[in-house]
C-alpha positions as a printed NumPy array, in Angstrom:
array([[  6.891, -24.009, -14.256],
       [  8.666, -20.725, -13.592],
       [ 11.852, -20.033, -15.473],
       [ 14.412, -18.21 , -13.342],
       [ 16.551, -15.965, -15.525],
       [ 20.286, -15.984, -14.926],
       [ 21.507, -13.216, -12.645],
       [ 23.283, -11.478, -15.516],
       [ 19.972, -11.361, -17.431],
       [ 17.885, -10.114, -14.508],
       [ 20.614,  -8.065, -12.837],
       [ 19.608,  -4.871, -14.62 ],
       [ 16.035,  -5.346, -13.399],
       [ 17.228,  -5.795,  -9.812],
       [ 19.422,  -2.687, -10.049],
       [ 16.571,  -0.687, -11.564],
       [ 14.167,  -1.886,  -8.864],
       [ 16.727,  -0.985,  -6.19 ],
       [ 16.871,   2.554,  -7.55 ],
       [ 13.066,   2.753,  -7.55 ],
       [ 12.852,   1.416,  -3.981],
       [ 15.489,   3.88 ,  -2.739],
       [ 13.76 ,   6.793,  -4.484],
       [ 10.367,   5.703,  -3.156],
       [ 11.831,   5.387,   0.345],
       [ 13.054,   8.978,   0.206],
       [  9.665,  10.145,  -1.111],
       [  7.817,   8.576,   1.829],
       [ 10.468,   9.401,   4.415],
       [ 12.061,   5.979,   4.899],
       [ 15.847,   6.082,   5.231],
       [ 17.584,   4.095,   2.47 ],
       [ 19.786,   2.391,   5.071],
       [ 16.722,   0.638,   6.467],
       [ 16.056,  -1.004,   3.094],
       [ 18.517,  -3.721,   4.074],
       [ 16.108,  -5.153,   6.666],
       [ 13.693,  -7.749,   5.302],
       [ 10.565,  -6.483,   7.141],
       [ 11.255,  -2.948,   5.894],
       [ 11.818,  -4.213,   2.345],
       [  8.552,  -6.16 ,   2.417],
       [  6.569,  -3.222,   3.775],
       [  8.166,  -0.769,   1.334],
       [  7.474,  -3.046,  -1.64 ],
       [  3.875,  -3.529,  -0.497],
       [  3.339,   0.22 ,  -0.156],
       [  4.915,   0.9  ,  -3.546],
       [  2.698,  -1.695,  -5.233],
       [ -0.355,  -0.26 ,  -3.441],
       [  0.498,   3.239,  -4.67 ],
       [  0.987,   1.912,  -8.21 ],
       [ -2.418,   0.2  ,  -8.081],
       [ -4.02 ,   3.502,  -7.061],
       [ -2.094,   5.295,  -9.819],
       [ -3.281,   2.793, -12.438],
       [ -6.89 ,   3.196, -11.307],
       [ -6.608,   7.   , -11.333],
       [ -5.459,   6.772, -14.949],
       [ -8.375,   4.56 , -15.993],
       [ -6.369,   1.345, -16.235],
       [ -7.343,  -2.054, -14.835],
       [ -4.886,  -2.99 , -12.045],
       [ -5.784,  -6.695, -12.247],
       [ -5.038,  -6.709, -15.962],
       [ -1.656,  -5.054, -15.431],
       [ -0.784,  -7.384, -12.527],
       [ -1.709, -10.441, -14.619],
       [  0.43 ,  -9.197, -17.482],
       [  3.399,  -8.483, -15.204],
       [  3.09 , -11.904, -13.533],
       [  2.992, -13.626, -16.927],
       [  6.167, -11.839, -18.036],
       [  7.848, -12.58 , -14.693],
       [  7.036, -16.291, -14.808],
       [  8.131, -16.684, -18.418],
       [ 11.296, -14.659, -17.918],
       [ 10.382, -12.651, -20.998],
       [ 11.325,  -9.07 , -21.649],
       [  8.771,  -6.381, -22.352],
       [  9.64 ,  -4.578, -25.569]])
């Protein structure tokens, strides 16, 4: 069962992810104002994850391994040291 961290515990992660999404949007030419629309958010997140998967592979890392690790931390609500 997934533990949902309290907003005050995960708030810094949401703020950090917002900064990443806004920066990524500028890098690929998507206006930040459009990041308020759900379809744009979904597409932007998908493209960012895709680029990260390519980056991991280019650096000799196993994307599936990293995704599994991230999912495990997400579901447990644990912090990565």
